[in-house]
C-alpha positions as CSV (number, residue, x, y, z in Angstrom):
1,M,21.9,-8.8,-14.5
2,R,18.7,-7.5,-16.2
3,V,17.2,-4.5,-14.6
4,A,14.1,-2.7,-15.3
5,R,14.2,1.0,-15.5
6,L,11.6,3.5,-16.3
7,H,12.8,6.4,-18.6
8,G,9.6,8.3,-18.8
9,I,5.9,7.6,-19.3
10,A,5.3,4.3,-20.0
11,D,8.8,3.9,-21.1
12,L,10.2,0.8,-19.2
13,R,13.5,-0.6,-20.5
14,L,15.1,-3.8,-19.7
15,L,18.8,-3.1,-19.4
16,E,21.9,-5.0,-18.5
17,E,23.9,-3.7,-15.2
18,P,26.3,-5.2,-13.0
19,V,25.2,-6.7,-9.7
20,Y,25.7,-4.0,-6.9
21,V,28.3,-4.6,-4.2
22,P,26.7,-3.9,-0.6
23,A,28.2,-1.2,1.5
24,P,28.9,-1.8,5.0
25,G,25.8,-2.3,7.2
26,M,23.9,-3.5,4.1
27,D,23.1,-7.1,2.7
28,L,22.6,-8.0,-0.9
29,V,19.1,-9.3,-1.5
30,R,18.2,-11.8,-4.3
31,V,14.8,-10.2,-5.2
32,T,12.2,-12.9,-5.5
33,A,8.8,-11.0,-5.3
34,V,7.7,-7.3,-6.0
35,G,4.0,-6.2,-6.0
36,L,2.9,-3.4,-8.3
37,C,1.4,-0.7,-5.9
38,G,-1.1,2.3,-7.0
39,S,1.8,4.3,-6.6
40,D,4.0,2.5,-8.8
41,L,1.3,2.9,-11.6
42,H,1.4,6.9,-11.0
43,W,5.3,6.6,-11.8
44,Y,4.3,4.6,-14.8
45,S,1.7,6.4,-16.2
46,E,2.9,10.0,-15.1
47,A,6.3,9.9,-14.6
48,G,6.0,11.3,-11.0
49,I,3.7,10.9,-8.1
50,G,2.8,14.0,-6.2
51,D,5.4,16.9,-6.2
52,A,8.0,14.0,-7.1
53,Q,8.9,13.8,-10.7
54,L,11.3,11.3,-12.7
55,T,14.6,13.1,-13.1
56,R,16.5,9.9,-14.0
57,P,15.9,6.2,-15.1
58,L,14.4,4.7,-12.0
59,V,14.1,1.2,-11.1
60,P,10.6,1.2,-9.7
61,G,9.0,-1.4,-7.1
62,H,8.8,-1.2,-3.2
63,E,6.7,-3.9,-2.2
64,I,9.5,-6.6,-2.1
65,A,10.6,-9.9,-0.6
66,G,14.0,-11.7,-1.2
67,I,16.6,-13.9,0.2
68,I,19.6,-12.6,1.5
69,E,23.1,-13.7,-0.6
70,G,26.3,-14.1,1.3
71,G,27.2,-12.8,4.9
72,P,26.3,-14.0,8.1
73,R,22.3,-14.2,7.3
74,H,23.0,-16.0,3.9
75,G,19.9,-17.7,2.9
76,Q,17.6,-16.2,5.0
77,R,14.3,-15.2,3.3
78,V,13.2,-11.7,4.1
79,A,10.6,-8.9,3.8
80,V,12.2,-5.6,2.7
81,D,11.3,-2.3,4.4
82,P,11.4,0.3,1.5
83,A,11.9,3.2,3.8
84,I,15.3,4.6,4.8
85,P,14.7,7.6,7.2
86,C,17.9,9.7,7.8
87,G,17.7,8.9,11.7
88,A,19.6,12.0,12.9
89,C,16.5,14.7,12.3
90,E,14.2,15.7,15.2
91,T,11.3,14.0,13.4
92,C,13.2,10.4,13.5
93,A,14.3,11.2,17.0
94,E,10.5,11.5,18.0
95,G,9.8,8.2,16.7
96,D,8.4,9.5,13.2
97,G,10.9,8.0,10.8
98,H,8.2,7.4,8.3
99,L,7.7,11.3,8.3
100,C,11.4,12.1,8.1
101,P,11.6,15.0,5.7
102,A,14.8,13.4,4.2
103,V,13.7,9.8,4.0
104,R,14.6,7.7,0.8
105,F,12.1,5.3,-0.5
106,A,12.8,2.3,-2.9
107,G,11.4,3.1,-6.1
108,H,10.9,6.6,-5.6
109,S,12.8,9.7,-6.7
110,D,16.8,8.7,-6.6
111,L,16.5,5.4,-4.9
112,D,16.1,2.6,-7.3
113,G,13.7,-0.1,-6.1
114,G,13.0,-3.7,-6.5
115,L,12.6,-4.4,-10.1
116,R,16.0,-6.2,-10.3
117,P,17.4,-9.5,-9.2
118,F,19.9,-8.1,-6.8
119,M,19.5,-5.2,-4.7
120,P,21.7,-4.0,-1.7
121,W,19.6,-2.8,1.4
122,P,20.3,-2.0,4.8
123,S,20.6,-4.9,7.0
124,E,18.3,-3.8,10.0
125,L,15.4,-3.1,7.3
126,L,15.4,-6.7,6.0
127,H,12.7,-8.6,8.3
128,P,13.0,-12.4,8.6
129,L,10.1,-14.0,6.9
130,P,8.5,-17.2,8.6
131,A,8.5,-20.5,6.7
132,T,4.7,-20.5,6.4
133,L,4.8,-17.3,4.5
134,S,5.5,-17.4,0.8
135,D,7.5,-14.9,-1.3
136,A,4.4,-13.2,-2.4
137,D,2.9,-13.1,1.2
138,G,6.4,-11.3,2.0
139,A,5.8,-8.7,-0.7
140,M,2.2,-7.9,0.6
141,L,3.3,-7.1,3.9
142,E,4.4,-3.6,2.9
143,P,0.4,-2.9,2.0
144,L,-0.5,-4.6,4.9
145,G,1.5,-2.2,6.9
146,V,0.1,0.8,5.1
147,A,-3.4,-0.5,6.0
148,L,-2.4,-1.1,9.7
149,H,-1.0,2.5,9.8
150,A,-4.2,4.0,8.6
151,L,-6.3,1.8,11.0
152,D,-4.1,3.3,13.8
153,L,-4.9,6.7,12.4
154,G,-8.7,6.1,12.3
155,R,-8.4,5.4,16.2
156,M,-11.4,2.8,15.6
157,R,-12.6,1.2,18.8
158,I,-14.1,-2.1,19.3
159,G,-17.6,-2.3,18.2
160,S,-17.1,0.4,15.8
161,R,-18.7,1.1,12.3
162,V,-16.3,1.4,9.5
163,A,-16.5,2.2,5.8
164,I,-13.7,1.6,3.3
165,I,-13.9,3.6,0.2
166,G,-11.9,1.9,-2.5
167,C,-11.1,-1.9,-2.5
168,G,-7.7,-2.3,-4.1
169,P,-5.5,-4.3,-2.1
170,I,-4.9,-1.8,0.8
171,G,-8.6,-1.4,1.2
172,L,-9.2,-5.0,0.9
173,L,-6.5,-5.6,3.8
174,L,-8.3,-2.6,5.7
175,V,-11.5,-4.5,5.4
176,Q,-9.8,-7.6,7.2
177,A,-7.7,-5.3,9.7
178,A,-11.1,-3.5,11.0
179,R,-12.7,-6.7,11.5
180,V,-9.5,-8.0,13.5
181,A,-9.9,-4.9,15.5
182,G,-13.3,-5.2,16.5
183,A,-15.4,-3.6,13.8
184,T,-19.0,-4.7,14.2
185,E,-20.1,-3.4,10.8
186,V,-17.7,-2.8,7.8
187,I,-19.0,-1.2,4.5
188,A,-17.0,-1.3,1.4
189,V,-17.5,0.9,-1.7
190,E,-15.9,0.0,-4.8
191,P,-17.0,0.5,-8.6
192,L,-15.6,-3.0,-9.8
193,V,-17.6,-5.9,-9.3
194,H,-15.0,-8.4,-8.7
195,R,-13.3,-6.3,-5.9
196,R,-16.6,-5.9,-4.4
197,E,-17.0,-9.6,-4.4
198,A,-13.5,-9.7,-2.7
199,A,-14.5,-7.5,0.0
200,H,-17.6,-9.5,0.6
201,R,-15.5,-12.5,0.8
202,L,-13.0,-10.8,3.2
203,G,-15.4,-9.6,5.7
204,A,-17.5,-6.7,4.3
205,D,-21.1,-6.8,5.6
206,Q,-22.1,-4.8,2.5
207,A,-20.0,-3.7,-0.7
208,V,-21.7,-1.4,-2.8
209,G,-20.8,0.9,-5.9
210,P,-20.0,4.6,-5.6
211,G,-23.1,5.9,-7.0
212,E,-25.2,4.2,-4.3
213,A,-22.6,5.3,-1.6
214,S,-22.8,9.3,-2.5
215,Q,-25.9,9.3,-1.2
216,P,-26.8,10.2,2.4
217,E,-29.8,8.0,2.4
218,F,-27.8,4.9,1.9
219,W,-25.9,5.6,5.1
220,A,-29.0,6.6,7.1
221,D,-30.6,3.4,6.1
222,A,-27.2,1.3,6.6
223,C,-26.3,2.6,10.1
224,G,-28.2,5.5,11.0
225,R,-25.9,8.4,11.8
226,G,-23.1,7.2,9.9
227,V,-20.0,5.5,10.5
228,D,-17.5,6.0,13.3
229,V,-14.4,6.0,10.8
230,A,-14.3,6.3,7.0
231,F,-10.9,5.3,5.1
232,E,-10.7,7.1,1.7
233,V,-8.4,4.5,-0.1
234,A,-9.0,5.4,-3.7
235,G,-7.4,8.9,-4.7
236,P,-10.0,11.0,-6.2
237,S,-12.0,14.0,-4.7
238,E,-14.9,12.1,-5.0
239,A,-13.9,9.3,-2.9
240,L,-12.8,11.7,-0.1
241,H,-16.6,13.3,-0.4
242,T,-18.2,9.9,-0.2
243,A,-16.3,9.2,3.2
244,M,-17.1,12.5,4.7
245,I,-21.1,11.7,3.6
246,A,-20.4,8.2,5.2
247,A,-19.0,9.4,8.5
248,R,-21.5,10.4,11.5
249,P,-21.2,13.8,13.2
250,G,-18.0,13.8,15.2
251,G,-16.6,10.9,13.0
252,R,-13.1,10.7,11.7
253,V,-12.2,10.5,8.2
254,V,-8.7,8.9,7.1
255,G,-7.0,9.7,3.5
256,V,-5.0,7.1,2.3
257,G,-5.3,7.4,-1.3
258,I,-3.0,9.5,-3.7
259,P,-5.0,11.7,-6.0
260,A,-3.3,11.7,-9.9
261,D,-3.3,15.5,-9.8
262,D,-1.9,16.0,-6.4
263,R,-5.1,17.9,-5.5
264,T,-7.7,17.1,-3.1
265,A,-10.8,19.2,-2.6
266,F,-14.2,18.5,-0.5
267,P,-17.1,20.5,0.7
268,A,-16.0,22.5,3.5
269,A,-19.5,22.9,4.8
270,L,-20.0,19.3,5.0
271,A,-17.0,18.6,7.1
272,R,-17.5,21.7,9.1
273,R,-21.2,20.9,9.9
274,K,-20.5,17.2,10.9
275,G,-17.1,18.4,12.8
276,L,-15.3,16.0,11.1
277,T,-11.5,15.1,12.1
278,L,-9.6,14.6,8.9
279,A,-6.3,12.4,9.1
280,I,-3.8,12.1,6.2
281,S,-2.0,8.8,6.3
282,R,1.7,8.4,4.8
283,R,2.8,5.0,4.1
284,M,3.5,3.2,7.2
285,H,4.8,3.7,10.9
286,R,7.1,0.6,12.1
287,A,4.3,-1.9,11.1
288,Y,6.1,-4.8,9.6
289,P,6.5,-6.9,12.9
290,R,2.8,-6.5,13.4
291,A,2.2,-7.4,9.8
292,I,4.2,-10.4,10.1
293,R,2.5,-12.0,13.1
294,L,-1.1,-11.2,11.6
295,A,0.0,-12.9,8.2
296,E,1.6,-15.8,9.9
297,R,-1.3,-16.6,12.1
298,G,-3.9,-16.1,9.3
299,M,-5.7,-13.6,10.9
300,I,-5.3,-11.2,7.9
301,D,-5.3,-13.1,4.4
302,V,-2.6,-11.7,2.0
303,S,-2.0,-14.8,-0.1
304,T,-5.4,-14.7,-2.1
305,L,-5.0,-10.9,-3.1
306,V,-2.3,-12.1,-5.5
307,T,-3.9,-12.8,-8.9
308,D,-1.2,-12.6,-11.4
309,W,2.5,-13.3,-11.6
310,Y,4.9,-12.2,-14.4
311,P,8.7,-12.5,-15.2
312,L,10.8,-9.7,-15.3
313,D,11.1,-9.7,-19.1
314,R,7.4,-9.2,-19.1
315,A,7.2,-6.2,-16.8
316,D,5.6,-3.9,-19.3
317,E,2.7,-6.4,-19.6
318,A,2.7,-6.6,-15.8
319,F,2.1,-2.8,-15.4
320,A,-0.4,-2.6,-18.4
321,A,-2.4,-5.6,-16.5
322,A,-2.2,-3.8,-13.1
323,T,-3.2,-0.4,-14.8
324,T,-6.5,-2.1,-16.1
325,R,-7.4,-3.4,-12.6
326,S,-8.7,-6.6,-13.8
327,G,-7.2,-8.6,-11.0
328,I,-6.2,-7.3,-7.4
329,K,-2.3,-7.8,-6.8
330,V,0.2,-8.0,-9.7
331,I,3.4,-9.7,-8.7
332,I,6.7,-9.5,-10.7
333,A,9.6,-12.1,-9.8
334,P,12.7,-10.6,-10.9
335,A,15.2,-13.4,-9.9
336,G,12.9,-15.8,-11.9
């Protein structure tokens, strides 16, 4: 089978490798859809993300859907939970497997991800897909889970005012999730016009550029004291600063984005004067069942966020397209 492996910065090579034999407790998945995430772009453009660096050629991709090949579940369409916690540490015992210090994650460090036609994966991490959800929908459940976990950390109450700073796929899913959760006002901030338009279409009351949103006067005019919860979903320190400007005194700010240089800074006086609570989100927390129900019932639209499809042999083009952010979500189909 042909596999896409990242060897260095923008050095993605297609190689011939054997099909892997799953170990006990695992199933073989024929990979039908892999979404390219912002974290994949960090790996591609920087050969690392945060404090994790490329130490060997790596198969990227963690937003994965496919079909089980062989065994008692043969033919079942599934979404792949990309995180494998150790299950034995105190953090896992407390129910926080997503924070497990020894967690292994698809397409990260030493664990190959989804840009290959077949991959073995633990059976309990393969979630059945309803017939009404497409393969691309299945791949989109991972970013939806990230959005739901961020929403949980925001502790948003019905009737809240919310700001979403950054309208990539996760930000656009947060726009919708906030609406479903009862937000009465959602304000989106995004530099790209087509993504601001998508935010409007998906439920934002206003969608403005970062220049306008960086002015305290904008938030005073839009919602008086500011929003109850501001979600930063972009990465740069400037986005976190804007989220803090947007938040009301006593409000919450949830950091979801990953900065390119692994550093985040903000004016301490602003955060202290407002008495803000800052929460930092990591991936998702057992969100797949909820994500599946929300997508299956049409309460959150994942389908229209997919704007581009590529076969595996054009994976380089797919990464280049995702880097330009000319669309919204790029999907690669490893198995054709």
